[in-house]
C-alpha positions as CSV (number, residue, x, y, z in Angstrom):
1,X,0.0,0.0,0.0
2,X,1.6,3.3,-1.0
3,X,1.6,6.5,1.0
4,X,-1.1,8.2,-1.1
5,X,-3.5,5.3,-0.6
6,X,-2.8,5.4,3.2
7,X,-3.6,9.1,3.3
8,X,-6.9,8.7,1.5
9,X,-7.9,5.9,3.9
10,X,-7.0,8.1,6.9
11,X,-9.1,11.0,5.5
12,X,-12.0,8.7,4.8
13,X,-11.8,7.3,8.4
14,X,-11.7,10.9,9.9
15,X,-14.8,11.9,7.7
16,X,-16.6,8.7,8.8
17,X,-15.9,9.3,12.5
18,X,-16.9,13.0,12.1
19,X,-20.2,12.0,10.4
20,X,-21.1,9.4,13.1
21,X,-20.1,11.8,15.9
22,X,-22.5,14.5,14.6
23,X,-25.4,12.0,14.6
24,X,-24.4,10.6,18.0
25,X,-24.2,14.1,19.5
26,X,-27.5,15.3,18.0
27,X,-29.2,12.2,19.4
28,X,-27.7,12.7,22.9
29,X,-28.8,16.3,23.2
30,X,-32.4,15.7,22.0
31,X,-33.3,12.8,24.2
32,X,-34.5,12.9,27.8
33,X,-31.8,12.3,30.4
34,X,-32.7,10.6,33.7
35,X,-32.6,12.4,37.0
36,X,-29.6,10.3,38.0
37,X,-27.8,11.3,34.8
38,X,-28.5,15.0,35.4
39,X,-27.2,14.7,38.9
40,X,-24.1,13.0,37.6
41,X,-23.5,15.8,35.2
42,X,-23.9,18.4,37.9
43,X,-21.4,16.6,40.2
44,X,-19.0,16.1,37.3
45,X,-19.1,19.9,36.6
46,X,-18.3,21.0,40.1
47,X,-15.8,18.3,40.7
48,X,-13.7,19.7,37.8
49,X,-14.3,23.3,38.9
50,X,-13.2,22.6,42.5
51,X,-10.1,20.7,41.3
52,X,-8.8,23.4,38.9
53,X,-10.4,26.8,39.6
54,X,-7.8,28.9,41.2
55,X,-10.1,31.2,43.3
56,X,-13.4,29.5,43.5
57,X,-14.5,31.2,46.7
58,X,-13.6,34.7,45.8
59,X,-17.2,35.8,45.8
60,X,-19.1,32.8,47.2
61,X,-18.3,30.5,50.2
62,X,-18.0,26.8,49.9
63,X,-21.0,26.4,52.2
64,X,-23.2,28.7,50.1
65,X,-22.1,27.1,46.9
66,X,-22.9,23.6,48.1
67,X,-26.3,24.6,49.4
68,X,-27.2,26.0,46.0
69,X,-26.0,22.8,44.3
70,X,-28.1,20.7,46.7
71,X,-31.2,22.8,46.2
72,X,-30.9,22.6,42.4
73,X,-30.4,18.8,42.5
74,X,-33.4,18.3,44.8
75,X,-35.6,20.4,42.5
76,X,-35.0,18.0,39.6
77,X,-37.6,15.3,39.7
78,X,-38.2,14.4,36.1
79,X,-36.0,13.6,33.0
80,X,-34.7,16.6,31.1
81,X,-33.4,17.2,27.6
82,X,-30.0,18.9,27.2
83,X,-31.7,22.2,26.4
84,X,-33.9,22.0,29.5
85,X,-30.8,21.2,31.6
86,X,-28.9,24.1,30.1
87,X,-31.4,26.6,31.7
88,X,-30.8,24.9,35.1
89,X,-27.0,24.5,35.0
90,X,-26.1,27.8,33.5
91,X,-27.5,30.0,36.3
92,X,-26.0,27.5,38.8
93,X,-22.5,27.9,37.4
94,X,-23.0,31.7,37.4
95,X,-23.4,31.7,41.1
96,X,-19.6,31.6,41.3
97,X,-19.8,35.2,40.0
98,X,-17.0,34.8,37.4
99,X,-18.0,36.2,34.0
100,X,-15.7,34.0,32.1
101,X,-17.5,30.8,33.3
102,X,-19.9,29.7,30.7
103,X,-22.2,26.8,29.8
104,X,-22.5,26.4,26.0
105,X,-26.0,26.2,24.5
106,X,-26.6,22.8,23.0
107,X,-27.0,23.6,19.3
108,X,-27.6,20.7,17.0
109,X,-24.5,20.1,14.8
110,X,-24.9,20.4,11.0
111,X,-24.3,17.6,8.6
112,X,-21.7,18.1,5.9
113,X,-24.2,19.2,3.1
114,X,-25.8,21.7,5.4
115,X,-22.5,23.2,6.4
116,X,-21.6,23.6,2.8
117,X,-24.8,25.4,2.1
118,X,-24.3,28.0,4.8
119,X,-20.5,28.4,4.3
120,X,-19.9,31.8,2.6
121,X,-23.5,32.9,3.0
122,X,-24.2,36.5,4.1
123,X,-26.9,38.0,6.3
124,X,-27.2,41.8,6.3
125,X,-28.7,41.6,9.8
126,X,-25.1,40.9,11.1
127,X,-24.1,44.4,10.1
128,X,-26.3,45.9,12.8
129,X,-24.9,46.8,16.2
130,X,-27.4,47.2,19.1
131,X,-27.0,49.1,22.3
132,X,-29.0,49.1,25.5
133,X,-29.6,52.6,26.8
134,X,-32.2,54.1,29.1
135,X,-34.0,50.7,29.4
136,X,-34.4,50.4,25.6
137,X,-32.5,48.7,22.8
138,X,-31.6,50.8,19.7
139,X,-29.7,50.1,16.5
140,X,-26.5,52.1,17.5
141,X,-24.5,51.4,14.4
142,X,-24.9,50.0,10.9
143,X,-21.7,48.8,9.3
144,X,-23.0,49.6,5.8
145,X,-23.4,52.7,3.6
146,X,-27.2,52.7,4.2
147,X,-27.9,54.3,7.6
148,X,-31.7,54.8,7.4
149,X,-32.4,52.5,10.4
150,X,-29.7,53.9,12.7
151,X,-31.0,54.9,16.2
152,X,-34.3,53.1,15.6
153,X,-35.7,51.5,18.7
154,X,-36.0,47.7,18.6
155,X,-39.4,46.4,19.8
156,X,-39.5,42.9,18.6
157,X,-37.1,40.4,16.9
158,X,-38.6,37.4,15.2
159,X,-41.9,37.8,17.0
160,X,-40.3,38.0,20.5
161,X,-40.1,41.3,22.4
162,X,-36.8,42.5,23.7
163,X,-38.0,42.0,27.2
164,X,-38.9,38.4,26.6
165,X,-35.6,37.6,25.0
166,X,-33.7,39.4,27.8
167,X,-35.7,37.7,30.6
168,X,-35.0,34.3,29.1
169,X,-31.2,34.6,28.4
170,X,-29.6,37.6,30.0
171,X,-29.1,36.3,33.5
172,X,-27.8,32.9,32.5
173,X,-24.3,34.2,32.7
174,X,-22.8,36.3,35.5
175,X,-20.8,39.4,35.6
176,X,-17.5,39.5,37.5
177,X,-17.9,39.9,41.3
178,X,-20.7,42.2,42.5
179,X,-20.9,44.3,39.4
180,X,-24.5,45.0,38.2
181,X,-23.9,47.5,35.3
182,X,-22.9,44.8,32.9
183,X,-26.3,43.0,33.1
184,X,-28.4,45.8,31.6
185,X,-26.0,47.2,29.1
186,X,-25.0,43.8,27.6
187,X,-28.6,43.0,26.4
188,X,-27.9,45.1,23.2
189,X,-24.4,43.7,22.8
190,X,-25.5,40.0,23.0
191,X,-29.0,40.4,21.5
192,X,-28.0,38.6,18.2
193,X,-26.6,35.7,20.2
194,X,-29.8,35.4,22.2
195,X,-31.9,35.3,19.1
196,X,-29.6,32.7,17.6
197,X,-30.4,30.4,20.6
198,X,-34.0,30.6,19.4
199,X,-33.2,30.2,15.7
200,X,-29.8,28.6,15.2
201,X,-29.7,28.8,11.4
202,X,-32.2,31.5,10.5
203,X,-32.4,32.5,6.8
204,X,-34.6,35.5,7.5
205,X,-35.2,37.7,10.5
206,X,-38.0,40.3,10.9
207,X,-37.5,43.3,13.2
208,X,-40.3,45.5,14.6
209,X,-38.8,49.0,14.9
210,X,-39.9,52.4,16.1
211,X,-38.4,55.6,14.7
212,X,-39.8,59.1,14.8
213,X,-43.1,57.9,16.3
214,X,-43.5,55.4,13.4
215,X,-43.7,51.6,14.0
216,X,-42.9,49.3,11.1
217,X,-41.4,45.9,10.2
218,X,-38.3,45.3,8.2
219,X,-37.0,41.9,7.2
220,X,-33.4,40.8,6.5
221,X,-32.7,37.8,4.1
222,X,-29.7,35.5,4.0
223,X,-27.9,35.6,0.7
224,X,-26.4,32.2,-0.3
225,X,-23.6,31.5,-2.7
226,X,-24.7,30.1,-6.1
227,X,-24.8,26.3,-6.0
228,X,-21.5,25.1,-7.6
229,X,-23.4,22.1,-9.1
230,X,-25.5,24.5,-11.2
231,X,-23.3,24.5,-14.3
232,X,-25.4,27.1,-16.1
233,X,-24.9,29.6,-13.3
234,X,-21.2,28.8,-13.3
235,X,-20.9,29.3,-17.1
236,X,-22.7,32.7,-16.9
237,X,-20.2,33.7,-14.2
238,X,-17.2,32.7,-16.3
239,X,-18.6,34.4,-19.4
240,X,-19.2,37.7,-17.5
241,X,-15.7,37.5,-16.1
242,X,-14.2,37.0,-19.6
243,X,-16.2,39.9,-21.0
244,X,-14.9,42.2,-18.3
245,X,-11.4,41.1,-18.9
246,X,-11.6,41.7,-22.7
247,X,-12.8,45.2,-22.1
248,X,-9.8,46.0,-19.8
249,X,-6.9,47.8,-21.4
250,X,-3.5,46.0,-21.4
251,X,-1.5,47.0,-18.3
252,X,2.1,48.0,-18.6
253,X,4.7,46.4,-16.3
254,X,4.8,49.5,-14.2
255,X,0.9,49.5,-13.8
256,X,1.0,45.8,-12.8
257,X,3.6,46.5,-10.2
258,X,1.6,49.5,-8.9
259,X,-1.5,47.3,-8.6
260,X,0.4,44.6,-6.8
261,X,1.9,47.2,-4.4
262,X,-1.6,48.6,-3.8
263,X,-3.1,45.2,-3.0
264,X,-0.2,44.4,-0.7
265,X,-0.7,47.7,1.2
266,X,-4.4,47.1,1.5
267,X,-3.8,43.6,2.9
268,X,-1.3,45.0,5.4
269,X,-3.7,47.8,6.4
270,X,-6.5,45.4,7.0
271,X,-4.4,42.7,8.8
272,X,-2.9,45.0,11.4
273,X,-6.3,46.5,12.2
274,X,-8.0,43.1,12.5
275,X,-10.4,43.5,9.7
276,X,-13.8,41.8,10.4
277,X,-15.1,40.7,7.0
278,X,-18.6,39.8,8.3
279,X,-19.3,43.2,9.8
280,X,-16.9,45.2,7.5
281,X,-15.2,46.9,10.5
282,X,-11.8,47.0,12.0
283,X,-11.1,45.6,15.5
284,X,-8.6,48.4,16.1
285,X,-8.2,51.7,14.2
286,X,-7.3,55.3,14.9
287,X,-7.7,58.9,13.7
288,X,-7.0,62.5,14.7
289,X,-10.0,64.5,15.9
290,X,-8.7,67.9,15.0
291,X,-7.0,69.2,11.9
292,X,-3.8,70.0,13.8
293,X,-3.7,66.4,15.1
294,X,-3.7,67.6,18.8
295,X,-6.1,64.9,19.8
296,X,-5.3,61.3,18.8
297,X,-8.2,58.8,19.0
298,X,-7.7,55.0,19.2
299,X,-10.7,52.7,19.0
300,X,-10.2,49.1,20.2
301,X,-13.2,46.8,19.9
302,X,-11.4,43.8,21.3
303,X,-7.8,42.7,22.1
304,X,-7.9,39.9,19.6
305,X,-8.2,39.2,15.9
306,X,-4.9,39.5,14.1
307,X,-1.5,41.0,14.9
308,X,-1.3,44.2,16.9
309,X,2.3,45.4,17.3
310,X,2.5,47.1,13.9
311,X,-0.8,49.1,14.5
312,X,0.3,50.4,17.9
313,X,3.8,51.2,16.6
314,X,2.3,53.1,13.7
315,X,-0.2,55.0,15.9
316,X,2.3,56.2,18.5
317,X,4.8,57.0,15.9
318,X,2.3,59.4,14.3
319,X,1.3,60.7,17.7
320,X,5.0,61.5,18.4
321,X,5.5,63.1,15.0
322,X,2.4,65.2,15.4
323,X,3.3,66.2,19.0
324,X,-0.3,65.5,20.0
325,X,-1.3,66.9,23.4
326,X,-3.9,64.1,24.2
327,X,-4.6,60.5,23.4
328,X,-8.1,59.0,23.8
329,X,-8.4,55.3,24.1
330,X,-12.0,54.0,23.4
331,X,-12.7,50.6,25.0
332,X,-16.5,50.9,25.0
333,X,-18.1,47.5,24.2
334,X,-14.7,45.9,24.3
335,X,-15.0,42.4,26.0
336,X,-11.3,41.9,26.4
337,X,-8.8,39.4,24.9
338,X,-5.0,38.9,24.9
339,X,-2.9,39.9,27.9
340,X,0.1,40.2,25.6
341,X,-1.7,42.9,23.6
342,X,-2.7,45.1,26.5
343,X,0.9,44.8,28.0
344,X,2.3,46.1,24.7
345,X,-0.2,48.9,24.6
346,X,0.5,50.0,28.2
347,X,4.3,50.1,27.3
348,X,3.4,53.1,25.1
349,X,1.7,54.9,28.0
350,X,3.6,54.0,31.2
351,X,6.1,56.6,32.5
352,X,8.3,54.2,34.4
353,X,9.1,50.5,34.8
354,X,5.8,48.6,35.1
355,X,4.0,45.2,35.3
356,X,0.5,44.7,33.9
357,X,-0.4,41.8,36.1
358,X,1.1,39.8,39.0
359,X,2.3,36.3,38.3
360,X,-0.7,34.2,37.3
361,X,-2.0,31.8,40.1
362,X,-3.1,28.3,39.2
363,X,-4.1,25.1,41.0
364,X,-1.8,23.1,38.7
365,X,1.7,23.6,37.3
366,X,0.5,22.6,33.9
367,X,-2.7,24.5,33.1
368,X,-2.0,24.7,29.3
369,X,-1.4,21.0,29.1
370,X,-4.6,20.3,30.9
371,X,-6.5,22.7,28.7
372,X,-5.0,21.0,25.6
373,X,-6.3,17.6,26.6
374,X,-9.7,18.8,27.7
375,X,-13.0,17.6,26.2
376,X,-14.0,14.3,24.7
377,X,-13.0,15.0,21.1
378,X,-11.6,11.7,19.6
379,X,-10.7,13.2,16.2
380,X,-7.6,11.2,15.1
381,X,-6.0,14.3,13.5
382,X,-6.6,16.4,16.6
383,X,-5.2,13.7,18.8
384,X,-2.0,13.5,16.7
385,X,-1.5,17.3,16.9
386,X,-2.0,17.2,20.7
387,X,0.5,14.3,21.1
388,X,3.2,16.2,19.1
389,X,2.6,19.5,20.9
390,X,2.4,18.2,24.5
391,X,6.1,17.5,25.3
392,X,7.0,21.1,24.3
393,X,4.1,22.7,26.2
394,X,4.7,20.5,29.3
395,X,8.4,21.3,29.4
396,X,7.7,25.0,29.1
397,X,5.2,25.0,32.0
398,X,7.6,23.0,34.2
399,X,10.2,25.8,33.8
400,X,8.1,28.8,34.4
401,X,5.9,27.6,37.4
402,X,6.8,27.9,41.1
403,X,4.8,26.5,44.0
404,X,4.2,28.4,47.3
405,X,1.6,27.5,50.0
406,X,-0.2,25.1,47.6
407,X,-0.6,27.7,44.8
408,X,1.4,27.6,41.6
409,X,2.7,31.0,40.5
410,X,3.3,31.2,36.7
411,X,5.5,34.0,35.4
412,X,4.3,35.5,32.2
413,X,5.7,38.2,30.0
414,X,3.1,40.6,31.4
415,X,4.2,40.0,35.0
416,X,7.9,40.8,34.3
417,X,9.1,44.4,35.0
418,X,9.1,46.2,31.7
419,X,10.5,49.5,30.6
420,X,8.2,51.9,28.7
421,X,8.8,52.4,25.0
422,X,11.4,55.1,24.1
423,X,8.6,57.2,22.5
424,X,6.0,56.5,25.2
425,X,3.4,59.2,25.2
426,X,3.8,61.8,27.9
427,X,0.7,63.9,27.4
428,X,-2.9,63.7,28.6
429,X,-4.5,60.2,28.4
430,X,-8.2,59.6,28.5
431,X,-9.9,56.2,28.5
432,X,-13.5,55.7,27.5
433,X,-15.2,52.8,29.1
434,X,-18.8,51.5,29.7
435,X,-20.4,48.6,31.4
436,X,-19.5,46.4,28.4
437,X,-15.8,47.0,29.0
438,X,-14.8,43.6,30.3
439,X,-11.8,41.4,31.2
440,X,-8.6,42.8,29.6
441,X,-10.6,46.0,28.8
442,X,-11.0,46.5,32.5
443,X,-7.4,45.7,33.4
444,X,-5.9,48.5,31.2
445,X,-8.0,51.4,32.7
446,X,-7.4,49.9,36.2
447,X,-3.6,49.8,35.7
448,X,-3.3,53.2,34.0
449,X,-5.7,54.9,36.4
450,X,-3.7,53.6,39.4
451,X,-0.4,54.7,37.7
452,X,-1.9,58.2,37.6
453,X,-1.4,58.6,33.9
454,X,-5.0,58.3,32.7
455,X,-8.4,59.9,33.3
456,X,-11.2,57.3,33.0
457,X,-14.5,58.5,31.6
458,X,-17.8,56.7,31.3
459,X,-19.5,54.2,33.7
460,X,-18.3,51.4,35.9
461,X,-16.8,48.6,33.8
462,X,-18.3,45.1,33.7
463,X,-15.0,43.5,34.5
464,X,-13.6,43.9,38.1
465,X,-10.8,46.4,38.6
466,X,-8.6,44.0,40.7
467,X,-8.5,41.2,38.2
468,X,-10.3,38.2,37.0
469,X,-10.1,34.4,36.6
470,X,-9.3,33.7,32.9
471,X,-6.0,33.5,31.0
472,X,-6.2,29.7,30.3
473,X,-9.5,28.0,30.0
474,X,-10.6,24.5,30.9
475,X,-13.4,23.2,28.5
476,X,-15.2,20.1,29.6
477,X,-18.0,18.0,28.0
478,X,-20.5,16.6,30.4
479,X,-20.9,12.8,30.1
480,X,-24.6,12.5,29.6
481,X,-26.1,15.8,28.4
482,X,-23.0,16.6,26.3
483,X,-23.2,20.3,27.4
484,X,-19.9,22.1,27.2
485,X,-18.7,24.0,30.3
486,X,-15.8,26.4,30.4
487,X,-14.0,28.1,33.3
488,X,-10.7,29.9,33.8
489,X,-7.7,28.2,35.3
490,X,-5.6,31.4,35.8
491,X,-6.1,34.0,38.6
492,X,-5.2,37.3,37.0
493,X,-4.4,40.0,39.5
494,X,-3.6,43.6,38.7
495,X,-0.6,45.1,40.7
496,X,-3.0,47.5,42.5
497,X,-5.8,46.8,45.0
498,X,-8.9,48.9,44.7
499,X,-11.5,48.8,47.5
500,X,-14.1,47.6,47.9
501,X,-13.1,44.4,46.0
502,X,-15.4,42.8,43.5
503,X,-16.5,45.9,41.5
504,X,-15.5,47.4,38.2
505,X,-13.2,50.3,37.4
506,X,-14.9,53.4,38.8
507,X,-14.4,56.2,36.3
508,X,-12.9,59.5,37.3
509,X,-15.7,61.2,35.4
510,X,-19.0,59.4,35.5
511,X,-21.0,60.0,32.3
512,X,-24.0,57.9,31.1
513,X,-25.4,58.9,27.7
514,X,-29.2,59.3,27.4
515,X,-31.4,57.9,24.7
516,X,-31.8,61.4,23.3
517,X,-28.0,61.8,23.1
518,X,-27.7,58.7,21.0
519,X,-30.7,59.3,18.7
520,X,-29.4,62.8,17.9
521,X,-25.9,61.3,17.1
522,X,-24.4,62.9,20.2
523,X,-21.3,61.0,21.7
524,X,-21.7,62.4,25.2
525,X,-18.5,60.9,26.6
526,X,-16.2,61.7,23.8
527,X,-17.6,65.3,23.5
528,X,-16.8,65.8,27.3
529,X,-13.2,64.8,26.7
530,X,-12.8,67.2,23.7
531,X,-14.4,70.0,25.7
532,X,-12.1,69.2,28.7
533,X,-9.0,69.4,26.5
534,X,-10.1,72.6,24.8
535,X,-10.9,74.1,28.2
536,X,-7.5,73.2,29.6
537,X,-5.9,74.6,26.5
538,X,-7.8,78.0,26.8
539,X,-6.9,78.2,30.5
540,X,-3.3,77.6,29.7
541,X,-3.4,80.3,27.0
542,X,-4.9,82.8,29.5
543,X,-2.2,82.0,32.0
544,X,0.6,82.4,29.5
545,X,-0.9,85.8,28.3
546,X,-1.2,86.9,32.0
547,X,2.5,85.9,32.6
548,X,3.5,87.8,29.5
549,X,1.6,90.9,30.6
550,X,3.2,90.7,34.1
551,X,6.7,90.4,32.5
552,X,5.9,93.3,30.2
553,X,4.9,95.5,33.1
554,X,8.0,94.5,35.0
555,X,10.2,95.4,32.0
556,X,8.4,98.8,31.7
557,X,9.0,99.5,35.4
558,X,12.6,98.6,35.2
559,X,13.3,100.7,32.2
560,X,11.3,103.8,33.4
561,X,13.6,106.9,33.7
562,X,13.9,108.4,37.2
563,X,12.3,111.8,37.8
564,X,14.7,114.8,37.7
565,X,15.5,116.6,41.0
566,X,15.0,120.3,41.4
C-alpha cells in the first residue's frame, strides 16, 4: 500500500468518524436524560471546577455554593433534555460570579451538506450593532453605507419582544464579582446571540422597529452563494468575467507593479487593524480628531483578531511626530482578549518600569497541558497534533511555574518588569469605558488609572478592577447531556488593589449617555473629553498671556527713567 492510498484511507476514516459523531451528538442532546444522569453531570461539573479553579470562593463561600447545588439537585424530579438542563446548569455555574465561566448552548450540529450550504452565505442583519440605553435597545451602528435605520428602537425580533428575550437569556451568565452595570448594558451587545439560541440557522429575521413615532417591520434575508453544481450559473459567471477582462486595457509592467503594491498595502492595512469581514469593520483603528492632530483617538473593539504590534507602533509614531497633546483610548463595548496585547499597549503609556499583572495563580503547574487535553473529542488528526505538541508545552510549563503555599505562580511576559517604549506618550491620556468593557478592557484602565497617567471617563466597567479568573480556559464536556462547560484556570491580579473588592473600574468622570443623546448622534462621553482638552488649552493660554503681561509691566517699570530733581 503506497503513502497516497494510506492518506486517502485516513481522510475517509476521519470523515466517517466525524459524520457518526454528529449523529451521536444530536441524538444525545435531543433525548431525555434521567434524574440520576442529570445529577451525575452536575457533580461532574463542580468536581472539575473545584479541582482546577484557582479562586473558586472569591465571591461565594463553599457552604453557600454547596447549598445552592443541593437545592438545584433536589428540584430536579423528572427527566430533562440537554436544552432544558442548560437553563438549570447555566445559572447555577453563574453563582460563582466569574463572568468567564460559561455553559454552552446545546446547538444541533450540521451535517456536511448543510455546512456547505451555509458556508460563505451572508446575512445583512449581522451588520447591525445594538445598544442598551435608558431601558431600551436601539440600533446604534450599521456597518454599511445605508444608515436609514440607525438609532431606531427595537421592539421585537422574530416575534419576540426585547424584554422576553432578555428575561430568558440575559441572567444565565454572571458578571464579575458584585458588578451590576454589565447586566443591563450587555442586552444590546448580546442580542443577536440570544436570538440565535431561538433560531440557530435562520435565513430571515424580521424586526419591529420604532423611529420618529412610526412603528414598522423590516426583514433581512440571508444571501447564499450560487450552487456550484449549477453548471449554467457557473458558465454565466465565467462568461461575465471573460467579458470584463476583454474590455480591460492591457496593463504596462509599471501599472501591474503598482496594482500589486496597492493590493499588498491594502492587505497589510486590514491585517494589522484586525479586519472583520462579516461586519466590515476594524477591530482596532485610529484617527485624529482635530486638523492640527492635537487629539489622537484610538478605538479598540477587542484585544484579539490579528497581529497588533504594527498598529500600535504606527499609531504612537504618528502621535509622536504630530506632537499630539492628548490620546483618547476608546474601550467601550470591548469584551477583552489577549494579555500580551494590553501589555504592549501599556508600554506606550507608562512613564516608568511597570508590570501589567502579577504572576498568574493556578491550581496546577501545567494548566495549558490540561486545557490542551480537555474535552472528549476523539478526532484522530486532533489527537495527533496534541500528542506532538504536548512535550514542548509541558516542558515550558515546568520551567516557568513555582509553588508556594499550595498555589502555583506562573510568570508571564506581562508579569515581568518592563520599561516603557522610548517614544512612550507623555501627554494627557483619557480612557472611554462603559459597562461592556470587560476582562482585559478593565485591566488597562485599572492599571493606567492607578499609575496616575490616565483619566477614565464613562461608567463602571463590567469587569472587576482588581483582576479576573481567565488566561487559560478549561473546557469540559458533560458525560450525559453533552453540554460544554468552560471556566478559567488562571487567577489574573492587577498590581494594584482597589477597595471595595469585586467591583468594576470606577471612572474619574461618570457619564451615562441618554437615549436622546444617541438618537441625535451625540457622543456624550467623547464630547466631554474634547471640551475638557479645549478648556484646559484655553486656561493655559490665558495663564501664558497673563504671565507675558506681568513680564511686560516689570520690564516697563525697570526701564522707566527716574524723575529729575530740582
